[in-house]
PADO-355096 format. One record per residue: residue number from 1; residue in three letters; x, y, z of N, C-alpha, C in turn. Coordinates in pm, whole numbers, plus 50000, padded with zeros to 5 digits. Layout:
REM residues N
resi->NUM&resn->ALA&n_east->X&n_north->Y&n_up->Z&ca_east->X&ca_north->Y&ca_up->Z&c_east->X&c_north->Y&c_up->Z
...
END
This chain:
REM residues 89
resi->1&resn->MET&n_east->50082&n_north->49880&n_up->50000&ca_east->50000&ca_north->50000&ca_up->50000&c_east->50086&c_north->50126&c_up->50000
resi->2&resn->THR&n_east->50187&n_north->50128&n_up->50087&ca_east->50271&ca_north->50247&ca_up->50094&c_east->50354&c_north->50266&c_up->49968
resi->3&resn->ASP&n_east->50392&n_north->50154&n_up->49906&ca_east->50469&ca_north->50165&ca_up->49781&c_east->50385&c_north->50232&c_up->49672
resi->4&resn->ALA&n_east->50257&n_north->50200&n_up->49668&ca_east->50169&ca_north->50260&ca_up->49568&c_east->50154&c_north->50411&c_up->49592
resi->5&resn->VAL&n_east->50146&n_north->50452&n_up->49717&ca_east->50134&ca_north->50594&ca_up->49749&c_east->50262&c_north->50668&c_up->49710
resi->6&resn->ILE&n_east->50377&n_north->50606&n_up->49733&ca_east->50505&ca_north->50667&ca_up->49695&c_east->50514&c_north->50680&c_up->49544
resi->7&resn->VAL&n_east->50473&n_north->50578&n_up->49471&ca_east->50478&ca_north->50583&ca_up->49325&c_east->50386&c_north->50692&c_up->49272
resi->8&resn->VAL&n_east->50267&n_north->50704&n_up->49328&ca_east->50173&ca_north->50809&ca_up->49285&c_east->50232&c_north->50947&c_up->49315
resi->9&resn->ALA&n_east->50291&n_north->50964&n_up->49432&ca_east->50351&ca_north->51093&ca_up->49467&c_east->50467&c_north->51126&c_up->49373
resi->10&resn->LEU&n_east->50548&n_north->51027&n_up->49340&ca_east->50659&ca_north->51050&ca_up->49246&c_east->50608&c_north->51086&c_up->49107
resi->11&resn->LEU&n_east->50501&n_north->51021&n_up->49063&ca_east->50443&ca_north->51054&ca_up->48933&c_east->50387&c_north->51196&c_up->48932
resi->12&resn->LEU&n_east->50324&n_north->51236&n_up->49041&ca_east->50274&ca_north->51373&ca_up->49051&c_east->50387&c_north->51475&c_up->49048
resi->13&resn->VAL&n_east->50498&n_north->51443&n_up->49113&ca_east->50615&ca_north->51531&ca_up->49109&c_east->50668&c_north->51542&c_up->48967
resi->14&resn->ALA&n_east->50675&n_north->51429&n_up->48897&ca_east->50726&ca_north->51431&ca_up->48760&c_east->50635&c_north->51513&c_up->48669
resi->15&resn->VAL&n_east->50505&n_north->51500&n_up->48685&ca_east->50410&ca_north->51575&ca_up->48602&c_east->50419&c_north->51725&c_up->48634
resi->16&resn->ALA&n_east->50424&n_north->51759&n_up->48762&ca_east->50431&ca_north->51901&ca_up->48800&c_east->50563&c_north->51964&c_up->48757
resi->17&resn->ALA&n_east->50673&n_north->51891&n_up->48768&ca_east->50803&ca_north->51945&ca_up->48726&c_east->50806&c_north->51964&c_up->48575
resi->18&resn->THR&n_east->50750&n_north->51869&n_up->48501&ca_east->50744&ca_north->51883&ca_up->48356&c_east->50658&c_north->52002&c_up->48317
resi->19&resn->ALA&n_east->50546&n_north->52020&n_up->48386&ca_east->50460&ca_north->52135&ca_up->48357&c_east->50532&c_north->52266&c_up->48387
resi->20&resn->ALA&n_east->50614&n_north->52270&n_up->48492&ca_east->50688&ca_north->52392&ca_up->48523&c_east->50791&c_north->52423&c_up->48416
resi->21&resn->VAL&n_east->50850&n_north->52320&n_up->48358&ca_east->50951&ca_north->52342&ca_up->48253&c_east->50885&c_north->52383&c_up->48122
resi->22&resn->VAL&n_east->50771&n_north->52325&n_up->48091&ca_east->50704&ca_north->52349&ca_up->47962&c_east->50636&c_north->52486&c_up->47958
resi->23&resn->THR&n_east->50590&n_north->52536&n_up->48072&ca_east->50521&ca_north->52664&ca_up->48077&c_east->50617&c_north->52777&c_up->48043
resi->24&resn->ARG&n_east->50577&n_north->52863&n_up->47950&ca_east->50666&ca_north->52968&ca_up->47901&c_east->50643&c_north->53104&c_up->47969
resi->25&resn->ASP&n_east->50521&n_north->53134&n_up->48008&ca_east->50491&ca_north->53263&ca_up->48071&c_east->50543&c_north->53263&c_up->48216
resi->26&resn->PRO&n_east->50626&n_north->53359&n_up->48253&ca_east->50684&ca_north->53359&ca_up->48388&c_east->50580&c_north->53364&c_up->48501
resi->27&resn->ALA&n_east->50471&n_north->53437&n_up->48481&ca_east->50369&ca_north->53444&ca_up->48586&c_east->50301&c_north->53308&c_up->48605
resi->28&resn->ARG&n_east->50267&n_north->53245&n_up->48497&ca_east->50206&ca_north->53111&ca_up->48507&c_east->50306&c_north->53009&c_up->48558
resi->29&resn->GLN&n_east->50431&n_north->53026&n_up->48519&ca_east->50534&ca_north->52934&ca_up->48562&c_east->50553&c_north->52940&c_up->48714
resi->30&resn->SER&n_east->50540&n_north->53057&n_up->48772&ca_east->50554&ca_north->53067&ca_up->48917&c_east->50436&c_north->53000&c_up->48988
resi->31&resn->LEU&n_east->50318&n_north->53007&n_up->48928&ca_east->50203&ca_north->52936&ca_up->48986&c_east->50221&c_north->52785&c_up->48977
resi->32&resn->VAL&n_east->50273&n_north->52739&n_up->48864&ca_east->50299&ca_north->52595&ca_up->48849&c_east->50409&c_north->52553&c_up->48946
resi->33&resn->LEU&n_east->50507&n_north->52641&n_up->48968&ca_east->50612&ca_north->52614&ca_up->49066&c_east->50554&c_north->52599&c_up->49206
resi->34&resn->SER&n_east->50452&n_north->52676&n_up->49236&ca_east->50385&ca_north->52664&ca_up->49365&c_east->50317&c_north->52528&c_up->49379
resi->35&resn->VAL&n_east->50253&n_north->52483&n_up->49271&ca_east->50191&ca_north->52350&ca_up->49273&c_east->50298&c_north->52243&c_up->49291
resi->36&resn->LEU&n_east->50411&n_north->52259&n_up->49224&ca_east->50522&ca_north->52165&ca_up->49240&c_east->50570&c_north->52163&c_up->49384
resi->37&resn->GLY&n_east->50575&n_north->52278&n_up->49449&ca_east->50615&ca_north->52283&ca_up->49590&c_east->50520&c_north->52207&c_up->49680
resi->38&resn->VAL&n_east->50391&n_north->52218&n_up->49653&ca_east->50292&ca_north->52145&ca_up->49733&c_east->50307&c_north->51995&c_up->49711
resi->39&resn->VAL&n_east->50325&n_north->51956&n_up->49586&ca_east->50340&ca_north->51813&ca_up->49555&c_east->50467&c_north->51758&c_up->49618
resi->40&resn->LEU&n_east->50575&n_north->51835&n_up->49614&ca_east->50698&ca_north->51790&ca_up->49680&c_east->50680&c_north->51779&c_up->49832
resi->41&resn->ALA&n_east->50604&n_north->51871&n_up->49890&ca_east->50576&ca_north->51862&ca_up->50033&c_east->50499&c_north->51735&c_up->50066
resi->42&resn->VAL&n_east->50405&n_north->51699&n_up->49979&ca_east->50331&ca_north->51574&ca_up->49999&c_east->50425&c_north->51455&c_up->49987
resi->43&resn->LEU&n_east->50514&n_north->51458&n_up->49888&ca_east->50610&ca_north->51349&ca_up->49870&c_east->50699&c_north->51333&c_up->49993
resi->44&resn->PHE&n_east->50749&n_north->51444&n_up->50046&ca_east->50833&ca_north->51436&ca_up->50165&c_east->50756&c_north->51382&c_up->50284
resi->45&resn->THR&n_east->50631&n_north->51419&n_up->50295&ca_east->50549&ca_north->51368&ca_up->50405&c_east->50524&c_north->51218&c_up->50390
resi->46&resn->VAL&n_east->50500&n_north->51174&n_up->50267&ca_east->50480&ca_north->51031&ca_up->50241&c_east->50608&c_north->50953&c_up->50273
resi->47&resn->LEU&n_east->50722&n_north->51014&n_up->50244&ca_east->50850&ca_north->50949&ca_up->50272&c_east->50893&c_north->50964&c_up->50418
resi->48&resn->GLN&n_east->50802&n_north->51005&n_up->50503&ca_east->50821&ca_north->51018&ca_up->50647&c_east->50926&c_north->51122&c_up->50685
resi->49&resn->ALA&n_east->50922&n_north->51234&n_up->50616&ca_east->51007&ca_north->51347&ca_up->50651&c_east->50918&c_north->51471&c_up->50664
resi->50&resn->PRO&n_east->50833&n_north->51475&n_up->50768&ca_east->50737&ca_north->51585&ca_up->50778&c_east->50802&c_north->51721&c_up->50802
resi->51&resn->ASP&n_east->50919&n_north->51724&n_up->50868&ca_east->50985&ca_north->51853&ca_up->50889&c_east->51034&c_north->51911&c_up->50757
resi->52&resn->VAL&n_east->51088&n_north->51827&n_up->50670&ca_east->51130&ca_north->51873&ca_up->50538&c_east->51008&c_north->51913&c_up->50455
resi->53&resn->GLY&n_east->50899&n_north->51837&n_up->50470&ca_east->50776&ca_north->51868&ca_up->50399&c_east->50719&c_north->52004&c_up->50439
resi->54&resn->LEU&n_east->50723&n_north->52035&n_up->50567&ca_east->50674&ca_north->52165&ca_up->50613&c_east->50763&c_north->52278&c_up->50563
resi->55&resn->SER&n_east->50893&n_north->52256&n_up->50562&ca_east->50984&ca_north->52358&ca_up->50510&c_east->50960&c_north->52380&c_up->50361
resi->56&resn->GLN&n_east->50941&n_north->52270&n_up->50287&ca_east->50914&ca_north->52280&ca_up->50144&c_east->50781&c_north->52352&c_up->50120
resi->57&resn->LEU&n_east->50683&n_north->52325&n_up->50203&ca_east->50554&ca_north->52390&ca_up->50189&c_east->50566&c_north->52541&c_up->50211
resi->58&resn->ALA&n_east->50642&n_north->52579&n_up->50310&ca_east->50658&ca_north->52722&ca_up->50340&c_east->50740&c_north->52794&c_up->50233
resi->59&resn->VAL&n_east->50853&n_north->52736&n_up->50197&ca_east->50945&ca_north->52805&ca_up->50106&c_east->50908&c_north->52777&c_up->49961
resi->60&resn->GLY&n_east->50893&n_north->52651&n_up->49925&ca_east->50872&ca_north->52615&ca_up->49785&c_east->50734&c_north->52642&c_up->49732
resi->61&resn->ALA&n_east->50635&n_north->52642&n_up->49819&ca_east->50498&ca_north->52662&ca_up->49773&c_east->50444&c_north->52800&c_up->49803
resi->62&resn->ALA&n_east->50512&n_north->52877&n_up->49887&ca_east->50458&ca_north->53008&ca_up->49923&c_east->50555&c_north->53122&c_up->49896
resi->63&resn->VAL&n_east->50671&n_north->53119&n_up->49956&ca_east->50761&ca_north->53234&ca_up->49952&c_east->50823&c_north->53252&c_up->49813
resi->64&resn->THR&n_east->50881&n_north->53146&n_up->49758&ca_east->50950&ca_north->53158&ca_up->49629&c_east->50854&c_north->53199&c_up->49516
resi->65&resn->PRO&n_east->50738&n_north->53133&n_up->49499&ca_east->50646&ca_north->53179&ca_up->49394&c_east->50597&c_north->53322&c_up->49416
resi->66&resn->LEU&n_east->50576&n_north->53361&n_up->49541&ca_east->50533&ca_north->53498&ca_up->49568&c_east->50640&c_north->53598&c_up->49525
resi->67&resn->LEU&n_east->50765&n_north->53570&n_up->49558&ca_east->50874&ca_north->53660&ca_up->49517&c_east->50887&c_north->53665&c_up->49366
resi->68&resn->LEU&n_east->50870&n_north->53552&n_up->49300&ca_east->50877&ca_north->53550&ca_up->49154&c_east->50763&c_north->53630&c_up->49092
resi->69&resn->LEU&n_east->50642&n_north->53615&n_up->49144&ca_east->50528&ca_north->53692&ca_up->49093&c_east->50549&c_north->53842&c_up->49111
resi->70&resn->LEU&n_east->50598&n_north->53881&n_up->49227&ca_east->50624&ca_north->54023&ca_up->49251&c_east->50733&c_north->54076&c_up->49159
resi->71&resn->THR&n_east->50835&n_north->53997&n_up->49134&ca_east->50942&ca_north->54039&ca_up->49044&c_east->50892&c_north->54053&c_up->48901
resi->72&resn->VAL&n_east->50814&n_north->53956&n_up->48855&ca_east->50758&ca_north->53963&ca_up->48720&c_east->50669&c_north->54085&c_up->48706
resi->73&resn->ARG&n_east->50590&n_north->54113&n_up->48807&ca_east->50501&ca_north->54229&ca_up->48803&c_east->50582&c_north->54359&c_up->48795
resi->74&resn->LYS&n_east->50689&n_north->54366&n_up->48875&ca_east->50772&ca_north->54486&ca_up->48875&c_east->50843&c_north->54505&c_up->48740
resi->75&resn->VAL&n_east->50894&n_north->54398&n_up->48683&ca_east->50964&ca_north->54407&ca_up->48554&c_east->50866&c_north->54446&c_up->48444
resi->76&resn->ARG&n_east->50750&n_north->54386&n_up->48444&ca_east->50650&ca_north->54420&ca_up->48341&c_east->50603&c_north->54564&c_up->48355
resi->77&resn->ARG&n_east->50585&n_north->54612&n_up->48477&ca_east->50543&ca_north->54749&ca_up->48499&c_east->50652&c_north->54846&c_up->48454
resi->78&resn->ARG&n_east->50777&n_north->54813&n_up->48484&ca_east->50888&ca_north->54900&ca_up->48444&c_east->50903&c_north->54901&c_up->48293
resi->79&resn->ALA&n_east->50886&n_north->54787&n_up->48227&ca_east->50894&ca_north->54781&ca_up->48081&c_east->50779&c_north->54860&c_up->48019
resi->80&resn->TRP&n_east->50662&n_north->54853&n_up->48080&ca_east->50547&ca_north->54926&ca_up->48029&c_east->50567&c_north->55076&c_up->48043
resi->81&resn->ASP&n_east->50628&n_north->55117&n_up->48155&ca_east->50654&ca_north->55260&ca_up->48177&c_east->50760&c_north->55314&c_up->48081
resi->82&resn->THR&n_east->50861&n_north->55237&n_up->48049&ca_east->50968&ca_north->55285&ca_up->47962&c_east->50929&c_north->55283&c_up->47814
resi->83&resn->ASP&n_east->50824&n_north->55212&n_up->47779&ca_east->50776&ca_north->55210&ca_up->47640&c_east->50701&c_north->55338&c_up->47602
resi->84&resn->GLY&n_east->50674&n_north->55421&n_up->47697&ca_east->50601&ca_north->55544&ca_up->47669&c_east->50451&c_north->55525&c_up->47677
resi->85&resn->GLU&n_east->50407&n_north->55405&n_up->47710&ca_east->50264&ca_north->55379&ca_up->47717&c_east->50211&c_north->55401&c_up->47859
resi->86&resn->GLY&n_east->50301&n_north->55408&n_up->47952&ca_east->50260&ca_north->55421&ca_up->48091&c_east->50235&c_north->55564&c_up->48130
resi->87&resn->SER&n_east->50241&n_north->55589&n_up->48256&ca_east->50215&ca_north->55724&ca_up->48306&c_east->50330&c_north->55817&c_up->48269
resi->88&resn->THR&n_east->50297&n_north->55941&n_up->48249&ca_east->50399&ca_north->56041&ca_up->48220&c_east->50444&c_north->56102&c_up->48351
resi->89&resn->ARG&n_east->50573&n_north->56113&n_up->48368&ca_east->50625&ca_north->56164&ca_up->48494&c_east->50662&c_north->56307&c_up->48485
END
């Protein structure tokens, strides 16, 4: 039974990691990265490493994707402002 759960968790990690690589838009990629972080946290919990799973959940599923989304937003806003389409200063 536990072997089947581990195999399913590994397959979910493989699918989520592949989706993160295939996604081209940085904003969507950070959301997929968040899903990958959650799936990895589940895998670590299944492998009886709940402390690593909680760390992965906090960092890999919350903090890192949030920082990436904020960075993408800032870069897109700055590019929009420098194109002359944004606000005039």
